C-alpha positions in Angstrom: 10.9 7.7 76.8 7.6 9.3 78.3 8.6 12.9 76.5 8.6 11.1 73.2 5.6 9.1 73.7 4.2 12.7 74.4 5.5 13.8 71.3 4.2 10.9 69.2 0.8 11.6 70.4 0.6 15.1 70.3 2.3 16.1 66.8 1.8 13.1 65.0 -0.7 14.5 62.8 1.4 17.5 62.4 4.3 15.5 61.2 2.6 13.6 58.6 1.6 16.6 57.1 4.8 18.4 57.2 6.1 15.2 55.6 3.6 15.0 52.9 4.4 18.7 52.3 8.2 17.9 52.0 7.6 14.9 49.8 5.1 17.4 47.6 7.7 20.0 47.4 10.2 17.6 46.6 8.3 16.2 43.7 6.7 19.5 42.4 10.2 21.1 42.5 11.6 18.5 40.1 8.8 19.0 38.3 9.5 22.5 37.3 13.0 21.4 36.8 12.0 19.6 34.1 14.1 16.7 35.8 11.4 14.4 37.5 11.7 10.9 37.0 8.0 10.7 36.9 7.6 13.4 34.4 10.8 11.6 32.2 8.8 8.2 32.6 5.4 9.6 31.0 7.6 11.1 27.9 8.5 7.3 27.5 4.8 5.9 26.9 4.0 5.4 23.3 0.7 4.0 23.9 -1.9 3.9 26.8 -4.8 1.5 26.5 -7.4 1.9 29.5 -4.6 3.5 31.7 -2.4 0.7 31.1 0.8 2.3 29.3 3.1 0.9 26.9 6.7 2.4 27.1 8.6 3.2 23.6 11.4 0.4 24.6 8.4 -2.2 25.0 6.9 -1.2 21.9 10.3 -1.4 19.8 10.8 -4.9 21.4 7.9 -6.1 19.5 8.0 -4.0 16.4 12.0 -5.7 16.0 10.3 -9.4 16.7 7.4 -8.6 14.0 10.4 -6.9 11.7 12.4 -10.2 12.1 9.7 -12.5 11.8 8.7 -10.5 8.5 12.1 -10.7 7.1 13.0 -14.0 7.7 9.8 -15.3 5.8 9.7 -12.4 3.0 12.8 -12.9 2.2 13.2 -9.2 2.0 16.1 -7.9 4.0 15.9 -4.2 2.9 12.8 -2.7 4.1 11.6 1.0 3.2 10.5 3.3 5.8 6.8 2.7 4.5 7.4 -1.0 5.4 8.5 -0.4 8.6 5.6 2.1 9.2 3.0 -0.7 8.3 4.8 -3.0 10.7 4.5 -0.3 13.5 0.7 0.0 12.6 0.3 -3.7 12.8 1.7 -3.8 16.3 -0.2 -1.0 17.5 -3.3 -2.8 16.0 -2.4 -6.0 18.1 -1.8 -4.8 21.7 -5.1 -2.8 21.4 -6.9 -6.1 20.0 -4.9 -8.0 22.8 -6.1 -5.4 25.4 -9.8 -5.5 24.3 -10.1 -9.1 24.3 -8.1 -9.9 27.3 -10.4 -7.4 29.6 -13.8 -9.1 27.7 -12.3 -12.3 28.3 -11.2 -11.7 32.0 -14.9 -10.2 32.7 -16.7 -13.5 31.8 -13.9 -16.0 33.1 -13.0 -17.0 29.4 -9.6 -18.8 29.5 -7.0 -20.8 27.5 -6.0 -23.7 29.7 -2.0 -25.2 29.8 -3.9 -28.4 28.5 -5.2 -26.4 25.5 -2.1 -24.9 24.6 -0.1 -28.3 24.6 -3.1 -29.5 22.0 -2.4 -26.4 19.6 1.4 -26.2 19.5 2.4 -29.9 19.9 -0.9 -32.4 20.2 -3.5 -33.6 17.6 -5.1 -30.4 17.1 -2.2 -28.0 15.9 -3.3 -24.6 15.6 -3.7 -23.2 12.1 -1.3 -20.3 12.9 1.5 -23.0 12.9 -0.1 -25.3 10.2 0.1 -22.6 7.7 3.7 -20.9 8.7 5.8 -21.5 5.9 8.8 -22.7 8.0 7.0 -25.7 9.0 6.0 -27.0 5.4 7.3 -29.3 2.9 8.2 -29.1 -0.6 5.0 -29.9 -1.6 3.3 -26.9 0.9 2.1 -29.5 3.4 2.6 -29.4 7.0 5.5 -31.4 7.9 5.1 -32.8 11.4 8.6 -34.3 11.8 10.1 -31.2 10.5 8.3 -29.3 13.0 9.7 -31.4 15.9 12.9 -31.3 14.7 12.6 -27.3 14.5 11.1 -27.4 18.3 14.3 -30.0 19.6 17.0 -27.0 17.9 16.1 -24.7 19.9 16.0 -26.1 23.2 18.5 -24.3 25.9 21.3 -27.5 25.4 21.3 -27.4 21.6 21.2 -23.5 21.9 24.2 -23.6 24.5 26.2 -26.1 22.4 26.0 -24.3 18.9 29.0 -22.4 17.2 28.4 -18.4 17.7 27.2 -18.0 14.5 24.4 -20.9 14.5 23.5 -19.5 18.3 22.4 -16.1 16.7 20.3 -17.6 14.4 18.9 -20.5 17.0 17.9 -17.5 19.1 16.1 -15.4 16.4 14.1 -18.7 15.8 13.3 -19.0 19.5 12.2 -15.4 19.3 9.8 -16.6 16.4 8.7 -19.3 18.4 7.6 -17.2 21.6 5.9 -15.2 19.2 3.9 -18.0 17.6 3.2 -19.4 21.0 2.0 -16.1 22.3 -0.3 -15.7 19.0 -1.4 -18.9 19.0 -3.1 -18.3 22.6 -4.6 -15.0 21.5 -6.0 -16.8 18.4 -7.8 -19.5 20.4 -9.1 -17.0 22.9 -10.4 -14.7 20.1 -11.9 -18.0 18.5 -13.8 -18.8 21.8 -14.9 -15.3 22.2 -16.4 -15.3 18.7 -18.1 -18.4 19.2 -19.7 -16.6 21.9 -20.6 -13.5 20.0 -22.1 -15.5 16.9 -23.3 -19.0 17.3 -26.1 -17.7 18.1 -26.6 -15.4 15.1 -29.0 -17.5 12.4 -30.7 -16.5 9.2 -34.5 -16.7 9.7 -37.1 -18.0 7.5 -38.4 -14.6 6.2 -34.7 -13.3 5.2 -34.2 -16.4 3.6 -37.5 -16.2 1.3 -36.4 -12.3 0.6 -33.2 -13.1 -0.4 -34.2 -16.0 -2.9 -36.8 -14.0 -4.3 -34.7 -10.8 -4.6 -32.4 -12.9 -6.8 -35.1 -14.7 -8.8 -35.9 -12.1 -11.7 -33.2 -9.7 -13.5 -34.4 -6.3 -15.8 -33.4 -4.4 -18.7 -34.2 -0.7 -17.9 -33.4 1.9 -20.5 -32.6 5.2 -18.8 -31.6 8.9 -19.1 -29.7 10.3 -16.1 -29.1 13.9 -15.2 -26.6 14.3 -12.6 -26.2 16.6 -9.7 -22.4 17.4 -10.3 -23.1 19.2 -13.6 -25.5 21.5 -12.1 -23.5 24.6 -10.8 -23.7 25.4 -7.4 -24.7 28.9 -7.2 -28.2 27.5 -8.2 -28.8 26.6 -4.6 -27.6 27.5 -1.1 -26.8 26.1 2.0 -26.9 28.0 5.4 -24.9 28.2 8.4 -28.0 26.5 10.3 -28.6 23.8 8.1 -25.0 22.8 8.4 -25.3 23.0 12.0 -28.3 20.6 12.0 -26.4 18.4 9.9 -23.8 18.5 11.9 -25.5 17.6 15.2 -27.5 14.9 13.5 -24.7 13.3 12.1 -22.1 13.8 15.1 -20.5 10.5 15.3 -19.2 11.1 11.8 -17.1 13.8 13.2 -15.4 11.8 16.0 -11.6 12.3 15.5 -8.3 11.8 17.0 -6.2 15.0 18.0 -5.0 16.6 14.9 -3.2 19.5 14.0 -4.2 22.4 11.2 -1.1 23.7 9.5 0.0 26.2 6.6 2.4 24.8 4.5 5.0 27.2 2.5 7.3 25.5 0.0 9.3 26.8 -2.7 10.1 24.6 -6.2 13.6 23.8 -7.2 13.6 24.5 -10.6 16.7 24.0 -12.6 18.2 27.1 -14.2 19.5 28.4 -17.9 23.2 27.5 -16.5 21.9 23.8 -15.2 20.7 23.5 -18.6 23.9 24.9 -20.5 25.7 22.4 -18.3 23.9 19.2 -19.0 23.8 19.9 -22.9 27.5 20.2 -22.7 27.9 16.9 -20.6 26.1 15.2 -23.4 28.1 16.8 -26.3 31.5 15.7 -24.3 29.8 12.4 -24.0 28.8 12.2 -27.8 32.5 13.5 -28.6 33.9 10.1 -26.4 31.2 7.9 -28.1 32.7 8.9 -31.3 36.4 8.4 -30.3 36.0 5.2 -28.4 34.2 2.1 -27.8 33.7 1.4 -24.1 30.3 2.4 -24.3 29.5 1.1 -20.6 31.9 3.6 -19.1 30.8 6.4 -21.1 27.1 6.0 -20.5 27.9 5.3 -16.7 29.6 8.5 -16.5 27.4 11.0 -18.0 23.6 9.2 -18.6 20.6 8.2 -16.7 20.0 5.2 -18.1 22.4 2.2 -18.4 24.2 0.5 -21.4 21.7 -1.9 -23.2 24.2 -4.4 -25.0 21.5 -6.1 -27.0 20.2 -5.4 -30.5 16.7 -4.0 -30.5 13.5 -4.4 -32.6 12.2 -1.3 -34.4 9.2 -1.4 -32.1 11.4 -0.9 -28.8 13.0 2.0 -30.7 10.3 3.6 -31.5 8.9 3.5 -27.6 9.0 6.3 -25.2 12.1 4.9 -23.5 13.9 6.4 -26.9 13.5 9.9 -28.2 11.0 10.6 -30.9 12.3 10.3 -34.7 15.7 8.3 -33.4 14.5 5.1 -35.4 14.2 7.1 -38.4 17.7 8.8 -38.1 19.4 5.0 -37.2 17.9 3.7 -40.6 19.6 6.2 -42.5 22.9 6.2 -40.6 26.0 4.1 -41.2 27.3 1.9 -38.4 29.6 3.9 -36.0 27.8 7.3 -36.4 27.2 9.4 -33.7 23.6 10.9 -34.2 22.9 14.5 -33.5 22.3 15.8 -29.6 18.6 15.7 -29.0 16.6 18.1 -26.5 12.9 17.7 -25.4 11.1 18.2 -22.2 14.0 18.7 -20.0 16.2 16.2 -21.1 19.1 16.0 -23.5 20.0 13.0 -25.3 22.1 11.3 -28.1 22.9 7.8 -29.7 25.4 6.0 -31.7 24.7 2.9 -33.8 26.9 0.2 -32.8 25.5 -2.4 -34.8 22.8 -3.5 -37.3 21.2 -7.1 -38.2 18.3 -8.9 -39.3 17.6 -11.7 -36.7 14.2 -12.9 -34.8 12.9 -10.7 -32.5 12.0 -13.3 -29.6 12.7 -17.0 -29.2 10.7 -19.8 -27.3 13.2 -21.5 -25.1 12.7 -24.7 -23.1 15.5 -26.0 -20.6 16.6 -28.8 -18.2 18.0 -27.8 -14.8 20.4 -29.9 -12.5 22.8 -28.7 -10.0 26.4 -27.9 -10.8 27.7 -30.9 -9.2 29.3 -33.9 -10.6 26.1 -36.1 -10.4 24.4 -33.0 -12.0 26.8 -33.1 -15.1 26.6 -36.6 -15.1 22.8 -36.3 -15.5 22.7 -33.6 -17.9 25.4 -35.5 -20.1 23.3 -38.7 -20.4 20.2 -36.6 -21.0 21.8 -34.9 -23.8 22.9 -38.0 -25.3 19.5 -39.3 -25.3 18.0 -36.1 -26.9 20.5 -36.4 -29.7 18.2 -39.4 -31.0 14.9 -38.5 -29.4 14.6 -35.0 -29.7 10.8 -35.4 -28.8 11.6 -36.8 -25.4 12.4 -33.1 -24.0 9.1 -32.8 -22.5 8.8 -36.2 -20.6 12.8 -35.6 -19.7 12.0 -31.9 -18.1 9.3 -33.6 -16.0 11.5 -36.2 -14.8 14.7 -34.9 -14.2 14.6 -30.9 -14.1 15.2 -29.0 -11.0 13.5 -26.2 -11.9 10.1 -26.2 -10.2 8.6 -23.5 -12.1 8.9 -25.0 -15.7 9.7 -28.7 -15.1 6.1 -29.8 -15.3 5.3 -27.7 -18.0 7.5 -29.3 -20.6 10.4 -27.0 -19.2 9.3 -24.4 -21.0 10.8 -20.5 -19.7 8.8 -19.2 -22.9 9.6 -16.5 -25.1 12.1 -14.3 -24.7 13.8 -11.2 -26.5 17.4 -10.4 -26.0 17.1 -7.7 -23.8 15.0 -10.0 -21.9 17.6 -12.9 -21.8 20.2 -10.2 -20.9 18.3 -8.8 -18.0 17.1 -12.3 -16.9 20.0 -14.8 -17.4 23.1 -12.7 -18.4 25.0 -11.8 -21.6 26.5 -15.5 -22.0 23.4 -17.1 -21.6 21.8 -14.5 -24.0 24.6 -15.2 -26.6 24.1 -19.0 -26.7 20.3 -19.0 -26.9 20.7 -16.5 -29.8 23.5 -18.2 -31.8 21.6 -21.4 -31.1 19.9 -23.6 -33.7 16.2 -24.3 -33.7 15.1 -27.5 -32.0 18.8 -28.4 -31.5 19.6 -29.1 -27.4 22.8 -27.9 -26.1 24.7 -28.0 -22.9 25.2 -24.6 -21.0 26.5 -24.1 -17.6 25.4 -20.6 -15.5 24.8 -19.4 -12.0 21.9 -21.5 -11.9 23.4 -25.0 -12.9 23.8 -27.2 -15.6 21.3 -26.7 -18.5 20.1 -28.5 -21.5 18.6 -25.5 -23.7 16.2 -26.0 -26.6 15.2 -23.0 -29.0 12.0 -24.2 -29.7 11.0 -21.5 -32.2 11.5 -18.3 -32.9 9.7 -15.2 -34.7 10.1 -14.0 -38.2 13.6 -12.2 -38.8 13.0 -8.4 -38.2 15.6 -5.1 -38.9 17.3 -4.9 -35.2 19.9 -2.3 -33.9 22.5 -2.1 -31.3 22.7 1.4 -29.8 24.8 3.2 -27.2 22.2 5.2 -25.8 22.8 8.2 -23.3 20.2 10.6 -22.2 20.1 12.8 -19.1 17.2 14.9 -17.3 18.3 18.9 -16.6 18.6 18.7 -12.6 19.4 21.8 -10.3 22.9 22.3 -9.8 25.0 22.6 -6.6 24.7 26.5 -7.4 20.9 26.7 -7.9 20.4 24.3 -4.9 22.3 26.7 -2.8 20.7 30.1 -3.9 17.5 28.7 -3.4 17.7 27.3 0.1 19.4 30.4 0.7 16.5 32.7 -0.3 13.8 30.9 1.6 16.2 31.0 5.0 16.4 34.7 4.4 12.6 34.9 3.8 12.1 32.8 7.0 14.4 35.0 8.9 12.7 38.2 7.9 9.2 37.0 8.5 9.9 34.6 11.4 6.1 35.2 13.2 2.9 33.5 12.2 1.0 36.5 11.3 1.3 37.4 7.8 3.9 35.0 6.9 1.4 32.9 4.2 0.7 36.8 2.8 4.5 37.3 2.5 5.5 34.1 1.1 2.8 34.7 -1.6 4.1 38.0 -2.7 7.7 36.5 -2.9 6.7 33.8 -5.3 6.1 31.0 -2.8 3.4 28.3 -2.9 1.1 28.1 0.0 -1.1 25.1 1.2 -3.9 26.7 3.7 -5.5 25.0 6.4 -3.9 21.1 5.7 -5.2 18.6 8.4 -2.6 16.5 9.7 -3.5 13.7 11.7 -0.9 11.3 14.1 -1.0 8.5 11.4 -0.4 10.9 8.5 2.7 9.8 6.5 3.2 13.3 5.1 2.8 16.8 5.7 0.9 17.2 2.4 -0.3 14.7 -0.4 2.2 16.5 -2.7 4.8 16.5 -0.6 6.2 13.2 0.0 8.2 11.4 2.8 7.8 14.5 5.0 6.6 12.6 7.9 9.3 14.6 9.9 7.2 17.8 9.7 4.1 15.7 10.8 6.0 14.7 14.0 7.2 18.3 14.7 3.8 19.6 14.2 2.3 17.4 17.1 5.4 18.5 19.1 5.0 21.9 18.8 2.3 24.7 19.8 0.2 27.0 17.6 2.0 29.8 16.3 5.1 27.9 16.0 7.1 27.6 12.4 9.3 25.0 11.3 12.6 24.7 10.3 13.2 24.6 6.5 13.0 20.8 5.0 14.2 19.6 1.9 11.8 17.1 0.4 12.6 16.0 -3.2 12.2 19.1 -5.5 10.9 21.4 -2.7 12.2 23.3 0.5 9.1 23.6 2.8 8.3 25.2 6.3 4.9 24.4 8.2 3.2 27.0 10.5 0.6 25.2 13.1 -2.4 27.2 12.7 -4.6 25.4 15.4 -4.5 22.3 17.9 -7.4 20.2 17.8 -8.2 17.9 20.5 -9.1 14.4 20.4 -12.9 14.2 20.6 -15.4 15.6 18.2 -14.3 17.6 15.7 -15.3 21.3 15.8 -18.2 22.4 13.7 -16.4 25.4 12.2 -13.5 22.9 11.3 -16.2 20.6 9.7 -18.2 22.9 7.7 -16.2 22.1 4.3 -16.9 18.4 4.6 -20.7 18.9 5.2 -21.6 21.9 2.5 -20.7 19.6 -0.6 -23.1 17.0 1.1 -25.9 19.5 1.4 -25.3 21.1 -2.0 -25.6 17.9 -3.5 -29.0 17.1 -1.7 -30.5 20.4 -2.9 -29.3 19.9 -6.2 -31.0 16.3 -6.5 -34.1 17.7 -4.7 -34.0 20.8 -7.2 -33.7 18.7 -10.4 -36.3 16.0 -9.1 -38.7 19.0 -8.8 -38.3 20.2 -12.1 -38.4 16.5 -13.4 -41.9 16.0 -12.1 -42.8 19.1 -13.1 -41.9 18.5 -16.9 -44.0 15.3 -16.3 -41.8 13.4 -19.1 -43.6 10.9 -21.2 -40.8 9.5 -23.1 -37.3 9.2 -22.7 -36.3 10.1 -26.2 -38.0 13.5 -25.7 -36.6 14.4 -22.5 -32.8 13.3 -23.8 -33.6 15.6 -26.8 -35.0 18.6 -24.6 -31.7 18.3 -22.2 -28.9 17.3 -24.8 -28.5 14.1 -22.6 -27.7 10.7 -23.9 -30.0 7.6 -23.3 -29.0 4.5 -22.3 -29.2 0.9 -21.3 -28.9 -1.4 -18.3 -28.9 -5.1 -18.6 -29.1 -7.8 -16.2 -29.9 -5.7 -13.2 -31.2 -7.1 -9.5 -32.5 -5.8 -6.7 -29.3 -7.0 -5.1 -26.9 -5.6 -7.3 -24.6 -3.2 -5.0 -22.7 -1.5 -8.0 -24.4 -0.5 -11.3 -21.7 -0.1 -14.5 -21.5 3.3 -15.5 -23.7 4.9 -12.4 -22.4 3.5 -9.1 -24.5 3.0 -6.1 -28.1 3.8 -6.9 -30.6 1.7 -4.6 -33.4 3.7 -6.2 -32.9 2.2 -9.6 -32.3 -1.5 -8.3 -36.1 -1.2 -6.6 -37.0 0.0 -10.1 -35.8 -2.9 -11.5 -37.2 -5.3 -8.9 -40.5 -3.8 -9.0 -41.9 -1.0 -11.1 -44.4 -2.0 -14.1 -42.9 -2.8 -17.3 -42.4 -0.1 -20.2 -43.9 3.0 -18.0 -41.7 6.2 -17.8 -40.9 7.1 -14.2 -39.0 9.5 -12.7 -36.4 8.7 -10.0 -34.9 10.4 -7.5 -31.2 9.0 -6.8 -28.5 9.7 -4.6 -26.2 11.7 -7.2 -28.8 12.5 -9.5 -32.3 12.0 -11.1 -33.2 9.5 -13.6 -36.3 9.0 -16.1 -36.2 5.1 -16.2 -38.4 2.5 -18.1 -38.0 -1.2 -17.3 -38.3 -2.7 -20.8 -38.4 -6.4 -19.3 -37.6 -8.6 -16.9 -36.7 -11.9 -17.2 -35.6 -15.1 -14.7 -32.3 -15.0 -13.5 -30.9 -18.2 -14.4 -27.4 -17.5 -13.0 -28.8 -17.3 -9.5 -26.8 -19.1 -7.1 -28.8 -18.7 -4.4 -31.6 -21.5 -3.3 -33.1 -21.6 0.4 -29.9 -23.3 2.0 -27.2 -21.1 0.0 -29.2 -18.4 1.2 -29.4 -19.3 4.6 -25.4 -19.9 4.7 -24.7 -16.3 3.1 -27.2 -14.8 5.3 -26.0 -16.2 8.4 -22.2 -15.5 7.4 -23.2 -12.0 6.8 -25.0 -11.4 9.9 -22.3 -12.8 12.0 -19.7 -10.6 10.3 -21.8 -7.8 10.8 -22.1 -8.8 14.8 -18.5 -9.4 14.9 -17.5 -6.0 13.5 -19.9 -4.1 15.4 -19.1 -5.9 18.6 -15.4 -5.0 17.7 -16.4 -1.4 17.1 -18.2 -0.9 20.2 -15.7 -2.1 22.2 -13.0 0.0 20.4 -15.2 2.6 21.1 -15.2 2.5 25.0 -11.7 1.6 25.0 -9.6 4.9 26.8 -6.6 4.9 23.8 -4.1 7.3 24.0 -1.9 7.2 21.1 1.5 8.9 21.3 3.6 7.4 18.4 3.9 10.7 16.7 6.4 11.4 19.5 8.6 8.8 18.2 7.9 8.2 14.7 
């Protein structure tokens, strides 16, 4: 025992050090092997806010909840990738906002008590988030407290456990929605409290109110001649690197950016070959032969055409539209019914048409209806109403308002409005259309559709016109499999031959490919370049590969695309060299305006007409221009013109320097603004609301700027 004690006391420090080194070696060894749990864990972080990590599985859970809520209340079950991206952005913003709010609230001791939560979710002061939820509204759009209580009961533990498997799944979705609502209610209330602390002390003072009401008292009419800076050649002024550097330093906050990548994009555009054109032409010729031999138009058109068969009579106006090839109507007018017109080719599209039928009939009819459900009771009501209308047709409007189950038309005399045959076919179906267009004017009749039991009334019709039924085929020339394979093999061979970043752009140009240079790609970018849509995959690739990397070839629409990472720019301030192309046009514009204004003052124009004639510029007039007008029609944002309108002497020709050019201006009259809504009280309310909004937004920006946010979404999406 004594020996053990001696060892413990003498070698304790050494043992600790050795154990520490052993643990460090274990961790580092694991890291170098790439198998560290710590490393793998960090790779799963999608977002970090002030050191608080959000892992991808937690982020995805919130995205899934938000997605289900969106589907539930929008009725849209088929979401696009753009919809999902928007939902992810929404969840991302919500997480950051919650962190900002909760952090600030904790600092000042701002909380929501259990009693407040109870009152907000089921007491006398129900939260607006619940009051506005479509799930808890009645047919009139009002909050249904009884329905809300029933909903809360239906998602209780007992009800869920006793439900059938199908119903249980739905109830669990509703419960998840309700838990989401409860969390939002608490966050919303906390935000209201914090917002009140920020803004309730912000009021409009007397000087602000007096200035606002004075600004709106008068409006002016001014005549002017504009000399725009964009019309001046850039070569007439110059901007030095030193000037751009000075601008960069004095406006540095404008160049604060998240981490981004600079890439070059190389692509080839897939174009149809001559063989593809011949193949498409032959397809349409084969279709024309089938049209001539048979009347199964729907099958033939489905087999050959890019467009569906329109089984309706069409007016001459529609047949003259861009939907059909130019000159087709003239050919139809002289054709016999059953004739197939010659194959037509224009702008990469082949088309052919067969005249199926011709008649003279109204182009449009105006229809009304009364709708009842397809039940025994609904049929009984329809039969009774039809009897009443047989003797008193004028009662249709009143009966529609009283008995129709169509909320969109019942209060508007049952009106469905004007429809053409095509519109009736697309909206209601073939049988519905045929019934409507064969009906007598002002004679109600009964009809059964997928919507229910109807009484239909054709109220009026347009004058009869020539109409044609046409079996129309149209097919664009697209690259075929052989063309696609050759283009892909060509660019694959090119990449294999020049599989290094240096010199690949020049080689691509020499090969005939297109190159987009120095494309800035951000984590939020939806595409690698504006003209290459749906290429988010390449954005992700750019952020997950180092400088000098070349991507695999990707197929986007009609392009084969690859990207080269040229620069990796870290989060912070955009480097000056990368910012020069943004700064240069700003300074060029400023210098051009200065040069134009110096010339204008040296000319000292005494009349607008003489200045306009000397420079071949038009003279124009602005009416109803006040000091507070934010955007001027035909001019844009030019505060200098607002100032002239409010305070310049009447009928005096003045040179004015604007933001985007120079102006020769004369105020012709200034009159009271009889439409000004601003009084002392309303001006005070407006100013106060604007000030509070500014404080709210500026406070949010300040808090956000102090947050340490690391966005890793591009790793995963």
